[in-house]
N, C-alpha and C positions, 0 to 999 in steps of 0.2 A: 380529413375530408369534411367532417361535420362543420368546422369553422369556415371552410371555404364555401360550402353550400349556403351557410347563413350570410356570408358576405355577398354572394351572388344574389340571394333573395333580397337583401337590403338594397343592393344596386338597382334591382328591378323596382322596388318600392319607391326609389328616387328617380325613376325613368332614365337610368343609365344603360347604355349599350356597351357590352363587353366584347372586345375583339381579341381573339386569342390565336397565336401562332401554333400551328399543328405540330411542329417539331421537325427535326432534320435527320431522322434515323431511318428513312425509307421504310417505316413500319405501317402495316395495315392496322389501323386503330380499331377495326372491327374484331381483330384477333388478339393483338397485343395492346394492353391498356397503357395509357399515358395520362398523367395528371398535371394540372387539374382538368376536369371534364365538365361539360354542360349538363350531364346527367346527374340528378340528385340521388344521393345514396338512400337505399331502402325503399324507394318508390319508383314507379314507372312514369317519371316526369322529367322533362328536359327544360332547362332555362330558356325561355322565349326571347331573352335579351342577350344572347350569346351567339357570336359568329366565330366559327372555327375556320381558319384560313390555311390552305395549302399553297405552295409556291409553284408558279409557272415560270417558264424560261422565255427568253426573247425569240427562241427558235420556233419554227412552225413544224407541223407534222408530228411524227412520233416523239420528237424531242420537246414538245410543248411543256410537258411536266418536268419540273426540276428533278434530277436524278436522286436527290437527297430527301425530298419532301415526304412527310408522312401523309397518309391518305386514308380514306374510309368512306364507303358508299353512304352510310348514314351518319358518320361522325364528322366529316369535313363538309362545310357548307358550300364553299366557293374557293376557287384558285385565284391568285393575283400575282402580278410580276414580283419575282423574288430572286432573280439571278442578275448579277453584275449591276446592282443598284448603286448609283453614286451616292455615297453616304459620308456623314461627318465622322471624323476620327479624333482621338486625343491629340493635343498639341496643335489645334487649329488647322488640321489637315483634312483632306478628302480622299476617299479611295472607293473603288467598286467593292461591294460586299454582297454576299449571297446567303439566303436562308429564309425560312418562314418568318423570321423576325424582320425581314425586309418586306415581305408580302403583307403582313398584318398592318403595318403603317399605311400601305396603299389603301386598304379597305377603311382604315381609320380616317384617312383623308377624304374619302368619298362620303363617309358618314358625316364628317364635319362640314363638308360642302352642303349636304342636304339639310342638316340641322341649322346651319347659318342662314340659308335661304328660306327654310320652312320650319321655323321653331315650334310651330303648333303640332308637328308630327311627333309621335311617340317613338321611343327606342324600338319597340316591337314593330312599328310601322316602317321605320328606317331599315331594320333588318330585312323585312319582307321586300322592300323596294330594292335593296342591294341584290338580294337573291333573284328576284324576278326580272331585273334589268340586266343581269349578267349575260354575256354573250355565249350561247351554247357552242361547244366545239364537238362536231359530230364525226370527225375522223378518228382513227385509232391513235392512241398515244402509248408510250411506254409506261408500264407500271414502275414507279420509282424503285431503283435498285435492282431491276431485272431487265431482261430483253423481251419479255412477254408484252404483247400489245392488247389493249382493250379500249373501249370508248370511255371518254372522260366521265360519263355518267356512272361508270362502275367505280370511280375513284372519289366521287363527291356527290352530295345530294342534288346539286343543280346541274352538274355536268357542264359547268360554264366558268368563264373568266370574268371578273368584275369589270364594269365599264362605267366610268364617271359620267360621261355624257348621257347615256341611256338612263342612268340612275336619277340624274337631275330632271330629265324629261318626265320620267314616271312620277317622281316626287311632286312635280308641279301639277300633274293630273290628279294625284291623290289629294293634295292640299286644296285644289279647287273643287273637289267632289266629282270630277268627271270619271274617275276610276276609283273603285273600292277594292280593298284588299281582303 
């Protein structure tokens, strides 16, 4: 953990945004630990350049959360599409894949769009933009791996699903100085 923490701090010093898949064990990360994490060992400090991503489904209502996704009210930052994502496969093939490892690249793509259009924004600003521009989902959803329903804000910090269009709009406002984070 110490070496991972040092690598995360080094990435921060180089203005790198780290986007991490939350995992596919339908675990509550507030209760069951999973590594690596954004929280630094031995201190009450979390990496400001780290986004933890849970997987959402293409379905609406209670099935919005992917049944396999890890979650955590303070551990997962945002949800992103991660079910039946058409993906590259070995042998020059394509197939639908599911997992938080499909959701994290969605967030990575949004971050790349922002940084390509507004390179003056920092990694920490891009994280804040992604979180603040995500679309809140206020209906009850299933807690992954259960039949119990709660609001999405009980499963992640933002209670929201990433949105590229809104993120780019907000990034433009931040870059122009009309909005401060």
